[in-house]
N, C-alpha and C positions, 0 to 999 in steps of 0.2 A: 375552464372549470367543468363545463358540461361534458367536454370530450374526455376528461379524466374519469368522471363518473361513469360515462358510457363504457370506457375501456375496462374499468374495474368490474362493472356489471357483466360485461361480456366474458371476462376471465372467470368470474364466479359462476356464471351459468354454464361455462365450459368445464367446470370442475377444477379449475385452476385457482390459485390464489396469487394476489399481487406479490411481487418480491418484497421481502422485508430485510432490513439491514441486520447484519450479525450483531448480537448483543453480548455483553460481558458474560463469559462462561460458555458461550457457544463454541462448538467444534467447527473450525473453518473448513469448508470444502476444499479439497485439493484441486489443482489444475496444473497444466504444463504449458508454458509459453516461452518463446525465444527472447533472449536478451538482445535488444536492438541498439544498445549503446556501444559504439565502436571504441570508446575509451574505457569501458568496463573490463575488468579482469575476466569476466565470464561472457564476454561478447560472443554471440552465436550459439551459446549453450542454452539448452532447455532447462528452465527452472520452475519451481512451484513451491508451495508451502512445505511439502514433504522433504524438499531438498535441505531444509534447515531444521527439520524435526530433531529434537534433542537439545535445542537451545532456543532462546527467544529470538524473534525477528520482527522487523517493522515492515508493513506493507502500505504504501502510499498510492492512492488512486487519483490520477490527474489527467488532464487533457493536454496533449502536446501542442495544441494551437492556442493555449491560454497563457497569457503573460503572468497572471497571478499564480497559476499552478507552477509555472517555471520558477518563479521567485521562491516559492515554498520548497520545491525540489532542490533548488540551489542551497537553501538553508539546511535542508536535510543532508545534502552532500557535505557541507561544511561541518555539521554536527557529527556526521560519521567519521570524518577525518579527525576531529577533536577527540572523539571517544576512542578511536584506534590509538591515537598518540598517548592517551591516558591508560592504555592497556585494556580497554573495555571492548570485548568482542560482541558486536551486535550488528548482524546484517540488516541493511535498510534497502528495500527494493521498491521501485516504482512500477506501476502498471498503467499503461496508456489505454484509453478507450479504443475499441475496434473502429477501424475506418479512418484513423487519424495518423497512420504510419508515415505519411508524406512529411510530417512536421518533426519527426524524431531527431534528425540530425541537428537541426537548429535548437531544439529543446535540450538536448544532452550536451551541446557544445560546452566544453570546459568542466564537465562533471564526470565523475567516475563511477557513480552508483549504477547498478543494473537497472535497466529500463525495459520492462517486458511489454511486448506488443500483444494486446488482447485480440482475439479473433472471434468472429461471429459464432463459429461452431464450438468454441470453448466458453465464451461469455463469463469470464471471471468476475467482471463487474456485476452481472446479473446474479451469479451464484452467491455472491457476498452481499448483494443489495447495496453496493457501494454508491455513494454520491460523490460529486466533484469534491476533491481535496480531502477525502476521508483518509485517516491514518489509523491503521489497526496494529496493535502489538499482539503477537501470538506467543504463547509460552511453549515450553518444550514438547507439550502434547498437542500443539496446534489449537489450543483454546484461546479465545479472545480475552486478554487481560487488561486492555486499554483501547479505547476508541475515541478519537478526537477529530473534529472537522477543522481543518486548517484555514477555513474561511473565517471562522469566528475565533479560532485559537491561532492567530497569526504569529508565525515564528520569527518575523522581523521585529517583533516587540521583545525587548530584552528580558522582561519579566516572564513572558510566556516561554521564551527559549530556555531560560534558566530552569524553570519548573519542568519543562519537557526533558531536558538533559538529566536532571535529577531522577525523574521517573524512569527514563530509559536505562540509566545506570543501575537502578534497583532491579528492573526487569531482566537485564543482562546477567546480574549477579544471581538472581533466582534461577534463571535458565541454566547457568553454569553449574549451580549447586545440584539441580535435578538431573543433570547429565552425568554426574559423578556416581 
């Protein structure tokens, strides 16, 4: 507790502010990171929010060494497959925290969603103020239209999954309409 206060005080005295998470309506900062998932169609490609500008996209922030994060990413992967089968175009992209790249292969095994590896000099997590298991939905203009933390909004719960799929379908439709 005291260490956190001291850090915040040091940042304030240095003219900096502590990172804050993106809120609804905020413009998401762009970044460029490489897809580390060998099973992803975009493996090895540099991606970022601007890659998907013009349509809605989901951004999930997880740790590749976290079993719960992996379970939620697996649910997102399955949801993406279900949405695609229903004709709903909505990219879902995961972002691993910097320094955890050694766990990427095990984390992405059996999953096809892009899994971007954050880097200290990019710090997508910091730029967005992301916390473990945050899922942001961006609209066609890269503004945050939905933010949920999948720690409390567990996608393995059937009611949560159904509500999220309904919301994602609506966001995808709105993104497609704005792209026309």
